[in-house]
C-alpha positions as CSV (number, residue, x, y, z in Angstrom):
1,M,-8.3,-4.8,-1.6
2,I,-6.1,-2.2,0.1
3,S,-4.9,0.6,-2.2
4,P,-4.1,4.3,-1.8
5,A,-6.9,6.7,-2.8
6,G,-8.0,10.2,-2.1
7,W,-9.0,13.5,-3.4
8,G,-6.4,15.2,-5.6
9,L,-4.2,12.2,-6.3
10,K,-3.2,12.1,-10.0
11,E,-0.8,9.1,-9.9
12,I,0.5,6.6,-7.4
13,I,4.3,6.4,-7.8
14,E,5.0,3.8,-5.2
15,F,2.9,1.7,-2.8
16,K,4.4,-0.9,-0.5
17,V,3.1,-3.0,2.4
18,F,5.4,-4.5,5.1
19,N,4.7,-7.0,7.9
20,R,5.6,-6.5,11.5
21,W,9.1,-7.9,10.9
22,G,9.8,-5.3,8.1
23,E,9.4,-7.9,5.3
24,L,8.0,-6.5,2.1
25,V,4.8,-8.4,1.5
26,F,3.4,-6.3,-1.4
27,E,4.6,-3.8,-3.9
28,A,2.2,-2.2,-6.4
29,T,2.5,-2.5,-10.1
30,K,0.3,-1.2,-12.9
31,S,-1.4,-4.6,-13.2
32,T,-1.8,-5.0,-9.4
33,P,-2.4,-1.6,-7.9
34,G,-3.8,-2.9,-4.5
35,W,-3.0,-5.6,-2.0
36,D,-5.5,-8.5,-1.6
37,G,-4.0,-9.7,1.7
38,Y,-2.0,-12.6,0.2
39,Y,1.8,-13.1,0.3
40,K,3.5,-15.9,-1.5
41,G,0.1,-17.5,-2.1
42,D,-0.9,-17.5,1.6
43,L,-3.6,-15.4,3.1
44,Q,-1.9,-13.2,5.8
45,N,-2.8,-13.1,9.4
46,M,-5.0,-10.4,10.9
47,E,-2.3,-8.2,12.2
48,T,-1.0,-4.7,11.9
49,Y,0.9,-3.8,8.7
50,V,3.0,-0.8,7.7
51,Y,2.3,1.0,4.4
52,Y,4.4,3.5,2.4
53,V,2.9,5.5,-0.4
54,Q,4.3,8.2,-2.7
55,A,1.9,9.9,-5.1
56,V,1.7,12.9,-7.4
57,T,-1.2,15.4,-6.9
58,Y,-2.9,17.4,-9.6
59,S,-0.8,20.4,-8.7
60,D,2.2,18.2,-9.5
61,K,3.4,18.0,-5.9
62,I,4.9,14.7,-4.6
63,L,3.3,13.5,-1.4
64,T,4.8,10.8,0.7
65,K,3.0,9.1,3.6
66,E,3.5,6.1,5.8
67,G,1.5,4.6,8.5
68,Y,-0.2,1.5,9.9
69,F,-3.4,-0.4,9.2
70,T,-4.9,-3.6,10.6
71,L,-5.9,-6.4,8.3
72,V,-9.3,-7.7,9.3
73,R,-11.7,-10.2,7.6
């Protein structure tokens, strides 16, 4: 499962995953905080995906980060 984690993160505000065409394939909720690699019931291809995350630190600063990861099995 892919989910944002790290030292000093108090709360995840937003976490999204996009495929290479810019289609939103995952958006975190309280009940589903991380992506399991499925979209519309189908296991996604081993490719590069884009993530966007916004989080609050324990010093109450808002951090925003985006980048890439490769889904592998």
